[in-house]
N, CA, C and O of each residue as an XYZ file, in Angstrom:
356
protein
N     -17.850      8.802     11.692
C     -18.541      9.468     10.630
C     -18.445      8.776      9.323
O     -19.400      8.602      8.567
N     -17.084      8.348      9.085
C     -16.806      7.673      7.924
C     -17.405      6.198      7.849
O     -17.696      5.655      6.783
N     -17.559      5.597      9.136
C     -17.878      4.366      9.227
C     -19.538      4.262      9.030
O     -20.028      3.237      8.555
N     -20.318      5.334      9.407
C     -21.713      5.478      9.383
C     -22.012      5.790      7.847
O     -22.990      5.284      7.298
N     -21.177      6.600      7.204
C     -21.463      6.788      5.881
C     -21.277      5.721      4.931
O     -21.981      5.619      3.926
N     -20.353      4.930      5.219
C     -20.035      3.668      4.544
C     -21.118      2.680      4.656
O     -21.558      2.038      3.703
N     -21.548      2.589      5.944
C     -22.561      1.589      6.123
C     -23.940      2.012      5.481
O     -24.680      1.165      4.980
N     -24.265      3.392      5.516
C     -25.464      3.826      4.964
C     -25.341      3.543      3.210
O     -26.316      3.253      2.516
N     -24.206      3.667      2.792
C     -24.161      3.460      1.227
C     -23.794      2.122      0.845
O     -23.706      1.840     -0.350
N     -23.533      1.128      1.898
C     -23.252     -0.156      1.656
C     -21.758     -0.342      0.958
O     -21.461     -1.221      0.148
N     -20.924      0.665      1.453
C     -19.575      0.598      0.910
C     -18.553     -0.022      1.855
O     -18.776     -0.156      3.059
N     -17.344     -0.420      1.214
C     -16.298     -0.919      1.963
C     -15.305      0.423      2.301
O     -15.241      1.357      1.502
N     -14.658      0.414      3.379
C     -13.822      1.502      3.801
C     -12.344      0.947      3.387
O     -11.914     -0.124      3.814
N     -11.674      1.737      2.573
C     -10.269      1.246      2.096
C      -9.246      2.494      2.700
O      -9.485      3.702      2.683
N      -8.142      1.864      3.189
C      -7.032      2.702      3.541
C      -6.071      2.590      2.475
O      -5.666      1.498      2.076
N      -5.670      3.780      1.972
C      -4.894      3.811      0.772
C      -3.533      4.449      1.178
O      -3.422      5.331      2.030
N      -2.431      3.856      0.413
C      -1.111      4.350      0.734
C      -0.359      4.395     -0.623
O      -0.662      3.568     -1.483
N       0.609      5.319     -0.860
C       1.364      5.531     -2.044
C       2.864      5.778     -1.884
O       3.262      6.330     -0.858
N       3.602      5.455     -2.707
C       4.905      5.675     -2.592
C       5.625      5.612     -3.962
O       5.190      4.913     -4.876
N       6.793      6.404     -4.076
C       7.493      6.243     -5.475
C       8.753      5.393     -5.311
O       9.349      5.422     -4.234
N       9.154      4.696     -6.247
C      10.411      3.798     -6.305
C      11.164      4.306     -7.370
O      10.649      4.678     -8.425
N      12.570      4.342     -7.096
C      13.417      4.852     -7.998
C      14.709      3.781     -7.990
O      15.217      3.333     -6.962
N      15.091      3.499     -9.231
C      16.479      2.677     -9.077
C      17.610      3.522     -9.784
O      17.755      3.770    -10.981
N      18.388      3.899     -8.663
C      19.714      4.660     -9.080
C      20.770      3.615     -9.387
O      21.007      2.629     -8.690
N      21.336      3.932    -10.446
C      22.472      2.966    -10.979
C      23.628      3.336    -10.215
O      24.698      3.222    -10.814
N      23.666      3.746     -9.053
C      25.151      4.160     -8.390
C      25.804      2.819     -8.021
O      25.097      1.841     -7.781
N      26.973      2.769     -7.980
C      27.871      1.562     -7.659
C      27.703      1.400     -6.142
O      27.608      2.298     -5.306
N      27.685     -0.031     -5.945
C      27.625     -0.429     -4.331
C      28.909      0.125     -3.563
O      29.944      0.507     -4.110
N      28.692      0.104     -2.420
C      30.039      0.472     -1.520
C      31.194     -0.370     -1.649
O      32.294      0.147     -1.451
N      31.120     -1.565     -1.946
C      31.957     -2.558     -2.005
C      31.950     -3.479     -3.218
O      30.891     -3.711     -3.800
N      33.142     -4.025     -3.627
C      33.043     -5.018     -4.653
C      34.129     -5.880     -4.381
O      34.770     -5.723     -3.341
N      34.463     -6.917     -5.317
C      35.360     -7.824     -5.249
C      36.444     -7.458     -6.355
O      36.092     -6.983     -7.434
N      37.702     -7.686     -6.060
C      38.929     -7.730     -6.985
C      40.083     -8.524     -6.481
O      40.184     -8.747     -5.274
N      40.987     -8.978     -7.366
C      41.928     -9.639     -6.843
C      42.847     -8.694     -5.975
O      42.782     -7.471     -6.097
N      43.698     -9.309     -5.102
C      44.385     -8.434     -4.172
C      45.357     -7.614     -5.054
O      46.002     -8.049     -6.008
N      45.348     -6.264     -4.538
C      46.249     -5.140     -5.210
C      45.512     -4.590     -6.465
O      46.064     -3.684     -7.090
N      44.437     -5.015     -6.839
C      43.810     -4.427     -7.887
C      42.513     -3.720     -7.512
O      41.687     -4.358     -6.858
N      42.230     -2.323     -7.904
C      41.034     -1.642     -7.633
C      39.785     -2.467     -8.284
O      39.819     -2.953     -9.414
N      38.758     -2.541     -7.454
C      37.494     -3.157     -8.155
C      36.997     -2.115     -8.914
O      37.071     -0.946     -8.535
N      36.398     -2.521    -10.157
C      35.790     -1.536    -11.130
C      34.281     -2.187    -11.243
O      34.049     -3.367    -11.506
N      33.422     -1.282    -11.016
C      31.911     -1.580    -11.149
C      31.365     -0.869    -12.345
O      31.255      0.356    -12.295
N      31.036     -1.488    -13.348
C      30.367     -0.765    -14.563
C      28.902     -0.532    -14.356
O      28.217     -1.494    -14.010
N      28.418      0.494    -14.509
C      27.007      0.801    -14.623
C      26.530      1.574    -15.857
O      27.299      2.303    -16.484
N      25.268      1.402    -16.185
C      24.750      1.811    -17.488
C      24.293      3.325    -17.307
O      24.350      4.093    -18.267
N      23.861      3.720    -16.119
C      23.368      5.166    -15.911
C      21.825      5.174    -16.109
O      21.146      6.159    -15.818
N      21.314      4.038    -16.613
C      19.772      4.036    -16.729
C      19.247      4.091    -15.466
O      19.868      3.647    -14.501
N      18.014      4.661    -15.366
C      17.282      4.621    -14.084
C      15.833      4.402    -14.413
O      15.292      4.900    -15.400
N      15.262      3.671    -13.580
C      13.755      3.404    -13.640
C      12.888      4.000    -12.454
O      13.160      3.834    -11.265
N      11.987      4.597    -12.860
C      11.096      5.291    -11.767
C       9.597      4.875    -11.931
O       8.931      5.139    -12.931
N       9.170      4.237    -10.905
C       7.722      3.894    -10.898
C       7.125      4.322     -9.641
O       7.834      4.604     -8.675
N       5.631      4.393     -9.602
C       4.877      4.838     -8.415
C       3.956      3.620     -7.944
O       3.502      2.873     -8.811
N       3.728      3.445     -6.876
C       3.017      2.152     -6.207
C       1.874      2.754     -5.399
O       2.106      3.593     -4.528
N       0.554      2.303     -5.699
C      -0.388      2.587     -4.846
C      -1.087      1.342     -4.409
O      -1.417      0.463     -5.204
N      -1.334      1.283     -2.948
C      -2.072      0.054     -2.701
C      -3.178      0.501     -1.634
O      -3.095      1.560     -1.012
N      -4.131     -0.335     -1.500
C      -5.426     -0.169     -0.433
C      -5.611     -1.495      0.134
O      -5.455     -2.535     -0.506
N      -5.943     -1.426      1.327
C      -6.589     -2.686      2.188
C      -8.032     -2.078      2.680
O      -8.143     -0.998      3.259
N      -9.050     -2.902      2.372
C     -10.288     -2.587      2.761
C     -10.815     -3.331      4.108
O     -10.366     -4.444      4.385
N     -11.767     -2.699      4.931
C     -12.349     -3.187      6.008
C     -12.771     -4.707      5.778
O     -12.707     -5.508      6.710
N     -13.156     -5.037      4.647
C     -13.756     -6.228      4.403
C     -12.502     -7.396      4.092
O     -12.680     -8.595      3.879
N     -11.514     -6.843      4.126
C     -10.063     -7.898      3.790
C      -9.589     -7.723      2.422
O      -8.534     -8.273      2.106
N     -10.211     -7.052      1.602
C      -9.846     -7.021      0.203
C      -8.440     -6.195      0.053
O      -8.184     -5.253      0.803
N      -7.643     -6.586     -0.876
C      -6.321     -5.840     -1.115
C      -6.206     -5.461     -2.663
O      -6.410     -6.293     -3.547
N      -5.878     -4.192     -2.898
C      -5.728     -3.932     -4.184
C      -4.275     -3.244     -4.354
O      -3.769     -2.649     -3.403
N      -3.643     -3.348     -5.569
C      -2.496     -2.578     -5.530
C      -2.300     -2.300     -7.218
O      -2.787     -3.073     -8.043
N      -1.613     -1.237     -7.554
C      -1.185     -0.849     -8.864
C       0.108     -0.263     -8.866
O       0.495      0.438     -7.931
N       0.886     -0.546     -9.996
C       2.134     -0.089    -10.394
C       1.980      0.981    -11.519
O       1.287      0.571    -12.451
N       2.381      2.056    -11.641
C       2.358      2.868    -12.709
C       3.527      3.902    -12.884
O       4.389      4.044    -12.017
N       3.508      4.555    -13.959
C       4.741      5.523    -14.315
C       4.243      6.723    -14.278
O       5.054      7.621    -14.055
N       2.651      7.144    -14.499
C       2.338      8.488    -14.401
C       2.364      9.066    -12.986
O       2.422      8.360    -11.980
N       2.317     10.352    -12.983
C       2.395     11.042    -11.633
C       1.032     10.658    -10.895
O      -0.017     10.341    -11.455
N       1.250     10.746     -9.605
C       0.113     10.496     -8.631
C      -1.178     11.231     -8.844
O      -2.282     10.695     -8.744
N      -0.962     12.569     -9.160
C      -1.973     13.411     -9.375
C      -2.937     12.981    -10.677
O      -4.127     13.280    -10.779
N      -2.293     12.346    -11.478
C      -3.118     11.918    -12.755
C      -3.663     10.698    -12.631
O      -4.364     10.244    -13.535
N      -3.389      9.938    -11.381
C      -4.179      8.500    -11.197
C      -5.511      8.712    -10.820
O      -6.317      7.893    -11.263
N      -5.979      9.703    -10.037
C      -7.212      9.646     -9.631
C      -7.594      8.466     -8.729
O      -6.856      8.166     -7.790
N      -8.660      7.822     -8.966
C      -8.996      6.603     -8.096
C      -9.085      5.476     -9.124
O     -10.052      4.716     -9.176
N      -8.079      5.407     -9.901
C      -7.997      4.126    -10.807
C      -7.795      2.971     -9.943
O      -8.215      1.893    -10.365
N      -7.184      3.013     -8.724
C      -6.982      1.743     -7.882
C      -8.216      0.936     -7.776
O      -8.287     -0.269     -8.015
N      -9.208      1.729     -7.385
C     -10.629      1.018     -7.071
C     -11.728      0.967     -8.181
O     -12.902      0.633     -8.014
N     -11.103      1.379     -9.400
C     -12.202      1.347    -10.536
C     -12.542     -0.082    -10.906
O     -11.755     -1.020    -10.778
N     -13.837     -0.179    -11.398
C     -14.211     -1.482    -11.645
C     -14.932     -2.348    -10.681
O     -15.424     -3.450    -10.923
N     -14.930     -1.644     -9.448
C     -15.488     -2.428     -8.197
C     -17.022     -2.342     -8.064
O     -17.598     -1.265     -8.223
N     -17.641     -3.412     -7.790
C     -19.069     -3.401     -7.864
C     -19.645     -3.033     -6.507
O     -20.854     -2.823     -6.411
N     -18.780     -2.937     -5.372
C     -19.178     -2.251     -4.207
C     -18.758     -0.986     -3.946
O     -17.546     -0.835     -4.099
N     -19.450      0.096     -3.558
C     -18.876      1.322     -3.393
C     -17.720      1.326     -2.473
O     -17.728      0.541     -1.524
N     -16.682      2.167     -2.664
C     -15.476      2.114     -1.664
C     -15.401      3.475     -1.291
O     -15.585      4.354     -2.134
N     -15.114      3.772      0.058
C     -14.927      4.917      0.631
C     -13.350      4.882      0.995
O     -13.018      4.139      1.919
N     -12.307      5.676      0.291
C     -11.098      5.755      0.510
C     -10.659      6.795      1.606
O     -11.032      7.968      1.610
N      -9.880      6.263      2.470
C      -9.395      7.415      3.619
C      -7.854      7.439      3.456
O      -7.171      8.185      4.157
């Protein structure tokens, strides 16, 4: 059904995936220190959070976008500006 609709509209079919990435400034499990001294790992406490959305189309095209807004606010910005209609699945 999707393939027939895309063919009728002259569209490419794109498979879309999304994920959120977060950098926690937690200290690593191990560190180095001279023998007999406890290793001290200083962290800033700053955290970074971004979202990533990517798509690959049946024609072989690849798109991706990294953004800080919520996924619900993104809409279909990933494929905006395309000259060929795109059906996202």
